[in-house]
C-alpha positions in Angstrom: 0.0 0.0 0.0 1.1 3.5 -0.7 -0.3 7.0 0.0 0.4 9.2 -3.1 -0.1 12.9 -3.3 0.6 13.6 -7.0 0.5 12.0 -10.5 4.2 11.6 -10.4 4.1 9.7 -7.1 1.4 7.4 -8.6 3.6 6.8 -11.7 6.6 5.9 -9.5 4.4 3.5 -7.4 3.0 1.8 -10.5 6.5 1.4 -12.1 8.4 0.2 -9.1 6.0 -1.3 -6.5 3.3 -3.3 -8.2 2.7 -5.8 -11.0 -0.6 -4.6 -12.4 -2.7 -6.9 -14.7 -6.3 -7.8 -15.2 -5.8 -10.5 -12.6 -4.1 -8.1 -10.2 -6.1 -4.9 -10.2 -4.9 -1.8 -8.4 -7.5 -0.4 -6.0 -7.5 3.4 -5.5 -9.1 5.0 -2.5 -9.5 8.7 -1.6 -7.3 9.7 1.3 -8.4 12.2 3.9 -5.4 14.3 4.8 -5.0 15.6 8.3 -8.0 13.5 9.5 -8.3 12.0 13.0 -8.9 8.2 13.1 -11.2 6.7 15.7 -11.7 3.1 16.8 -14.9 1.9 18.5 -15.4 -1.4 20.2 -19.0 -2.2 21.1 -21.0 -5.2 22.3 -24.5 -6.2 21.1 -27.0 -8.8 21.9 -29.3 -8.6 18.9 -31.6 -6.1 20.6 -29.4 -3.5 22.3 -25.8 -2.4 21.9 -23.3 -0.7 24.3 -20.2 1.2 23.4 -17.1 -0.3 25.1 -15.0 2.7 24.2 -14.4 5.5 21.7 -10.7 5.5 21.1 -9.0 8.5 19.5 -5.8 7.8 17.6 -2.7 9.9 18.3 -1.3 9.6 14.8 -3.5 10.9 12.0 -5.5 8.7 9.7 -3.2 6.9 7.3 -1.1 5.2 9.9 -2.4 1.6 10.4 -4.6 1.4 13.4 -2.4 -1.4 14.8 0.6 0.9 14.7 -1.0 4.1 16.0 -1.1 5.1 19.7 -4.7 5.7 20.9 -6.3 7.1 24.0 -9.5 6.6 26.0 -11.5 8.8 26.5 -11.2 10.7 23.2 -9.6 14.1 24.3 -10.3 16.3 21.2 -13.5 15.0 19.6 -16.5 17.2 20.1 -19.7 15.9 21.8 -21.5 16.3 18.4 -19.0 14.0 16.7 -19.0 11.4 19.6 -22.8 11.3 19.6 -22.8 10.8 15.8 -20.2 8.0 16.1 -22.4 6.3 18.8 -25.5 6.5 16.7 -23.8 5.2 13.6 -22.3 2.3 15.7 -25.7 1.4 17.1 -27.3 1.4 13.6 -24.7 -0.9 12.2 -24.9 -3.3 15.1 -28.6 -3.6 14.6 -28.4 -3.9 10.8 -25.8 -6.6 11.0 -27.6 -8.4 13.9 -24.4 -8.6 15.9 -24.4 -10.9 18.9 -21.1 -10.3 20.6 -18.3 -7.9 19.8 -18.0 -5.4 16.9 -15.3 -3.0 15.9 -15.8 0.1 13.7 -13.1 2.4 12.4 -14.0 6.0 11.6 -12.2 9.1 10.3 -13.1 12.6 11.4 -12.3 15.7 9.4 -13.8 19.1 9.8 -16.4 17.6 12.1 -17.6 15.2 9.4 -17.6 11.5 10.4 -16.6 8.9 7.8 -16.9 5.1 8.2 -13.7 3.4 7.1 -14.7 -0.2 8.0 -16.9 -2.3 10.3 -15.9 -5.7 11.5 -18.6 -7.8 13.4 -15.9 -9.6 15.5 -13.5 -8.9 18.3 -10.5 -6.7 17.5 -7.0 -6.4 18.9 -8.1 -3.4 21.1 -10.6 -5.4 23.2 -8.1 -6.3 26.0 -7.0 -2.6 26.1 -10.6 -1.4 26.3 -11.4 -3.9 29.0 -8.6 -2.8 31.2 -9.4 0.9 30.5 -13.1 0.6 31.6 -12.8 -2.3 34.0 -15.2 -4.6 32.2 -14.2 -8.0 30.7 -15.7 -7.5 27.3 -14.6 -10.8 25.7 -16.1 -12.7 28.6 -19.4 -10.9 28.3 -19.4 -11.4 24.5 -18.9 -15.2 24.9 -21.9 -15.3 27.3 -24.0 -13.3 24.8 -23.1 -15.7 22.1 -24.7 -18.5 24.2 -28.0 -16.6 24.4 -27.7 -14.2 27.3 -28.6 -10.5 27.1 -26.7 -7.4 28.1 -29.3 -6.7 30.8 -28.7 -10.2 32.3 -25.0 -9.3 32.5 -25.7 -5.8 34.1 -23.8 -4.0 31.3 -26.3 -1.6 29.7 -24.5 1.8 29.7 -21.3 3.1 28.3 -18.6 3.6 30.9 -16.5 6.8 30.4 -13.5 6.7 32.7 -12.2 9.8 34.5 -8.6 8.7 33.9 -6.7 8.4 30.6 -5.6 5.1 29.1 -3.1 5.2 26.4 -2.1 2.3 24.1 1.3 2.5 22.3 2.6 0.0 19.7 5.8 -1.9 20.1 8.0 -2.4 17.0 10.7 -5.0 16.1 12.8 -2.5 14.2 15.9 -2.9 16.4 16.1 -6.6 15.3 16.1 -5.8 11.6 19.1 -3.5 10.9 18.5 -1.0 8.1 14.7 -1.1 8.4 13.1 2.3 8.3 10.9 3.1 11.3 8.5 5.3 9.3 4.8 4.4 9.9 2.2 4.1 7.2 -0.8 2.1 6.0 0.9 -1.3 6.4 1.0 -2.7 10.0 4.5 -3.2 11.4 4.0 -3.5 15.2 4.4 -6.8 17.0 3.0 -5.9 20.4 1.6 -3.1 22.5 1.8 -1.5 25.9 -0.5 0.7 28.0 -0.1 3.8 30.2 -2.8 4.9 32.6 -3.0 8.2 34.6 -5.4 10.9 35.6 -3.3 13.3 33.4 -3.1 12.7 29.6 0.6 13.8 29.5 1.6 11.4 32.2 -0.4 8.5 30.6 1.5 9.2 27.4 4.8 9.4 29.2 4.2 6.0 30.9 3.3 4.4 27.5 6.7 5.6 26.1 8.5 4.3 29.2 6.9 0.9 28.6 7.5 0.8 24.8 11.0 2.2 25.1 13.0 4.3 24.9 11.5 6.7 27.5 11.2 10.4 26.8 14.1 12.6 27.8 13.6 15.3 30.4 16.3 17.6 29.0 18.9 17.9 26.2 19.0 18.5 22.5 16.2 17.9 20.0 16.7 17.6 16.3 13.8 18.8 14.2 13.5 18.2 10.4 10.0 18.3 8.9 8.4 18.4 5.5 7.3 21.8 4.1 3.6 21.2 4.9 4.5 20.7 8.6 6.7 23.8 9.0 4.0 26.2 10.2 2.9 23.8 12.9 6.4 23.1 14.1 6.9 26.6 15.4 4.9 26.4 18.6 6.2 22.9 19.2 9.8 24.2 19.0 9.0 27.1 21.3 7.3 24.7 23.8 10.4 22.4 23.8 12.7 25.4 24.4 10.5 26.6 27.3 11.2 23.2 28.9 15.0 23.6 28.5 15.6 21.8 25.2 18.0 23.3 22.6 16.8 22.9 19.0 19.0 21.7 16.1 17.9 21.7 12.5 19.2 21.5 8.9 18.7 24.4 6.5 15.0 24.1 5.5 13.5 23.7 8.9 16.1 26.0 10.5 15.1 28.8 8.1 11.5 28.5 9.0 12.3 28.6 12.7 14.6 31.6 12.3 12.1 33.5 10.3 9.6 33.0 13.1 12.1 34.2 15.7 12.8 30.8 17.2 16.4 30.2 18.2 18.0 27.2 16.4 21.4 25.8 15.9 22.0 24.9 12.2 23.6 21.5 11.3 25.0 20.4 8.0 22.9 17.9 5.9 24.7 14.6 5.7 26.0 15.4 2.2 27.2 18.9 3.1 29.9 17.9 5.6 30.4 17.7 9.4 29.3 18.1 12.1 25.9 16.7 11.2 23.1 15.0 13.1 24.6 11.5 12.7 27.8 12.7 14.4 25.8 14.1 17.3 23.6 11.0 17.6 26.7 8.7 17.8 28.2 11.0 20.4 25.1 10.9 22.5 24.4 14.6 21.9 20.9 14.3 20.5 18.2 13.2 22.9 14.9 13.5 20.8 14.2 13.6 17.1 11.1 15.0 15.3 11.3 14.0 11.7 8.3 13.9 9.4 8.8 12.3 6.0 9.5 14.6 3.0 7.7 12.4 0.5 6.4 8.9 -0.2 9.9 7.6 -1.1 11.9 8.2 2.1 15.1 10.2 1.4 18.2 8.3 2.0 19.3 10.8 4.7 16.1 10.5 6.6 16.4 6.7 6.7 19.9 7.0 8.0 18.9 9.5 10.7 15.9 7.4 11.9 17.8 4.1 11.9 20.8 5.6 13.7 18.5 7.1 16.4 16.9 3.6 16.8 20.3 2.0 17.5 21.2 4.8 19.9 17.9 4.4 21.7 16.8 8.0 21.0 13.0 8.6 20.7 11.9 9.5 17.2 8.5 11.1 16.4 7.6 10.8 12.7 4.2 12.6 12.9 3.2 16.0 14.2 0.5 14.5 16.3 3.0 12.2 18.2 5.3 15.2 18.6 2.6 17.3 20.1 1.6 14.5 22.5 5.3 14.3 23.4 5.3 18.0 24.3 2.3 17.5 26.6 4.0 14.5 28.2 7.2 16.5 28.9 5.3 19.4 30.4 3.5 17.0 32.7 6.7 15.2 33.7 8.2 18.6 34.5 5.3 19.8 36.6 3.5 16.8 38.1 4.4 13.8 40.2 4.6 10.4 38.4 2.7 7.9 40.4 1.5 4.3 40.0 -1.9 2.7 40.9 -3.3 -0.7 40.2 -6.2 -1.3 37.8 -8.4 -2.1 40.8 -7.7 1.3 42.3 -8.6 3.1 39.1 -11.9 1.2 38.9 -12.8 1.1 42.6 -15.1 4.1 42.2 
């Protein structure tokens, strides 16, 4: 699979990535740029349905749902959007006569809700949702499949927790030297972890500690983003600097930061000489990287930077959404106390 933004990118994909023929058709879908993806797990008994959770993805739509971090409850969706998602889920459960679990994937852009796919079965997120809300959904679904009703199981209303539960994917990249860590529409993760806290930032920080490597509390951050992301990176860079980080960039991103009055230290691109970001990574002088891809075909320099960071155990954010969540986590780590509670304590109320 490939996300293409122009005719030339489509031609490159058709020449180099596929063998097209009448027996092997190429399917083309419209892509929603800058959309938020949403996962919903629900349970139905043929008469009624109850939402298990509405999960908002951290990464934007386009990253495979199995690779994207997601959070319960959804922190940025409006009540209007969430209610529309609930109603659409209930209608699909009734129309499909679901008796057990069902998963729906939505995309939200400009307050418009799109249905990506619906699966009348359990999904990989069911264990995560069950821990987040304190209800064993798979166990209840098995009982419904034997003929019981949701009312018999005393689960008739959606539970919206007061704490944040954040799922993060775990990847095997370190075992496959030379593999690019860039996320896309094809699933690459081999596991997942979970962070829980009353504060979103701390929940995200805990998930990064579990997925490894943990977020740094200070040091140097290297920022290199595509042109479309340069306006949004300005506030992010200012936020990191307010927390004590020093920003390094190569020419394109550095110029955008300088024009906005953001202090930045320029580095050579890899083909321009030294010192460059690879030198600093190998010397332990870069502690966080924000690098969004410049195009569908990863530039050779970008791959070298991301893979070197992987081997040096330096966190790399390849989407703006993940970088913004990182900033929130760092602010929370700087200002709040990191604590631990059991699932039972979270659900005791």
